[in-house]
C-alpha positions, -999 to 999 in steps of 0.1 A, spaced: -413 155 407 -437 167 380 -434 146 349 -423 113 334 -388 125 328 -384 129 365 -396 93 371 -371 80 346 -343 98 361 -351 87 396 -356 51 384 -322 53 367 -304 66 398 -321 39 418 -310 11 394 -274 24 395 -275 19 433 -291 -16 430 -324 -3 443 -360 -8 430 -385 20 426 -419 6 438 -441 36 435 -439 73 422 -466 98 433 -464 130 412 -493 146 431 -476 143 465 -441 146 450 -430 114 467 -413 81 457 -410 47 473 -377 28 468 -366 -5 481 -329 -9 487 -303 -23 511 -298 -2 542 -261 4 536 -269 19 502 -296 44 515 -273 74 523 -256 72 489 -289 69 471 -303 99 489 -272 119 481 -273 112 444 -310 119 442 -304 153 460 -276 160 435 -301 155 406 -327 179 422 -347 155 444 -338 160 480 -356 147 512 -385 168 523 -372 197 543 -337 196 527 -336 222 499 -299 222 490 -304 201 459 -335 217 446 -339 229 410 -325 264 402 -298 262 429 -266 275 412 -244 254 437 -254 223 417 -241 237 385 -208 247 402 -206 212 415 -211 197 380 -184 220 365 -161 211 394 -166 174 388 -158 177 351 -126 197 359 -116 170 385 -124 142 361 -149 124 383 -162 91 371 -199 101 367 -189 129 343 -161 109 325 -175 116 291 -177 154 297 -142 156 311 -129 137 280 -148 160 256 -135 190 274 -99 178 270 -106 170 234 -119 206 229 -89 222 246 -65 201 226 -82 207 193 -83 245 201 -45 245 208 -37 228 175 -60 248 154 -49 281 168 -13 272 161 -21 262 125 -41 295 121 -9 313 131 10 297 102 -18 306 79 -17 342 90 21 342 84 14 330 48 -11 358 41 13 384 55 41 370 33 18 375 2 14 412 13 -24 409 15 -33 442 30 -64 432 50 -51 399 64 -56 414 100 -92 417 95 -96 379 92 -78 370 126 -109 374 149 -132 358 123 -109 327 119 -106 325 157 -144 325 160 -147 299 133 -125 276 154 -144 283 186 -177 278 168 -166 244 153 -153 231 186 -183 240 209 -206 226 182 -188 193 180 -186 192 219 -224 196 222 -231 173 192 -210 143 204 -224 148 240 -260 148 228 -252 115 209 -246 98 242 -282 104 252 -299 91 220 -313 59 236 -325 73 270 -337 107 263 -373 118 268 -393 133 239 -394 168 255 -357 169 260 -350 155 226 -370 183 211 -352 209 232 -318 194 221 -328 194 184 -341 230 186 -312 243 205 -286 227 182 -304 240 151 -309 275 165 -274 280 179 -253 265 151 -274 280 124 -272 315 140 -233 312 145 -225 301 110 -251 325 94 -236 354 113 -200 345 105 -204 338 68 -228 368 64 -203 392 78 -179 383 50 -200 371 21 -233 388 23 -268 378 33 -274 353 5 -244 331 11 -245 336 48 -282 327 51 -278 297 28 -248 283 47 -264 289 81 -296 272 71 -277 241 58 -256 237 88 -284 245 113 -310 222 97 -285 194 93 -273 194 129 -306 203 145 -325 176 126 -299 150 133 -299 157 170 -337 159 172 -344 127 154 -338 107 186 -374 114 195 -389 109 161 -404 131 134 -414 159 159 -379 164 172 -364 162 137 -389 189 124 -382 210 155 -344 210 147 -349 217 111 -373 246 117 -349 261 142 -320 259 118 -340 274 90 -349 305 111 -315 309 128 -295 306 95 -315 336 81 -314 357 112 -277 353 118 -268 366 84 -293 394 86 -279 405 120 -243 406 107 -253 427 77 -273 452 98 -242 456 121 -215 458 94 -206 494 105 -216 492 142 -192 471 162 -197 439 143 -166 421 156 -174 429 192 -209 418 186 -198 385 172 -176 378 201 -206 385 225 -227 363 203 -203 333 204 -199 337 241 -236 335 247 -238 305 223 -212 288 242 -231 294 274 -263 281 259 -247 249 245 -231 243 278 -264 247 295 -279 221 270 -252 196 280 -260 202 317 -297 198 310 -291 163 295 -270 154 325 -295 168 349 -325 151 333 -311 118 321 -281 111 344 -246 103 333 -238 101 296 -237 66 282 -201 54 277 -215 27 254 -226 55 230 -193 74 231 -168 61 206 -151 93 196 -114 96 198 -93 127 199 -82 121 163 -118 121 153 -126 152 172 -96 171 159 -101 160 123 -138 169 123 -133 203 140 -104 211 117 -124 202 85 -153 224 98 -131 252 106 -113 250 73 -145 250 53 -157 281 72 -123 298 66 -123 291 29 -159 304 26 -150 336 44 -117 341 24 -127 330 -10 -165 334 -11 -182 356 -38 -180 386 -16 -150 378 6 -130 406 21 -100 395 1 -116 409 -30 -120 444 -14 -85 453 -1 
């Protein structure tokens, strides 16, 4: 235990087990908790899972990859304490299936119109769908922590959302429409999402998210332009894979530092998720296909 965030998390776990934190000593890394004897073992277990084990028991310490594996396994199994994450994962998989099927119909349409370079858009449209879905997953997940997130974690959330989304969008649009359109679009998306997520901890978090979106939008488009003739598509797949990993790590960070996501703050339905991800994907697709320098104009 090293900071106020640790104290808040420990207090939340204690309250969930009907216990009371009477003292926290950051210098000695110890905590005093009053609880019913029959609840002690469960309380110890949950604290260990959050990274605060009993002295001499290191299985739950920070940096242990087994804790990440346990978190992922719990999501797949649909355990109660990660119910929000499980629901969002199901939403994401369902939306991906629907949008990929619709993309197949769109591809058939372009083939029927004898557009010679239709095949060039398939990997880019797929990445637009992936980017939209992972962005929404992370955004909705972050919304569940608005009321109980620390300032440090709020700034991290805003910066990460702004950086990752700005870079993905900038790189994707820049690959098909040039650096001006790519940078502008990446900046707008990155600043909007980063600032919105970061505002949970005030002006500082908002500015952190906005600045991250500004830098990432420009860098994403610039990177694509520099790699136009050097395995660009392969690079984009690697980039989006890394971005997925980072946003997944952000979701785990929120769970690790602030406990289970608040169900009271999660009101999103599958229809909402699908509609929003479809709209985001369609906007990106239209910009790639019909933007000022879209590949359709250079068959």
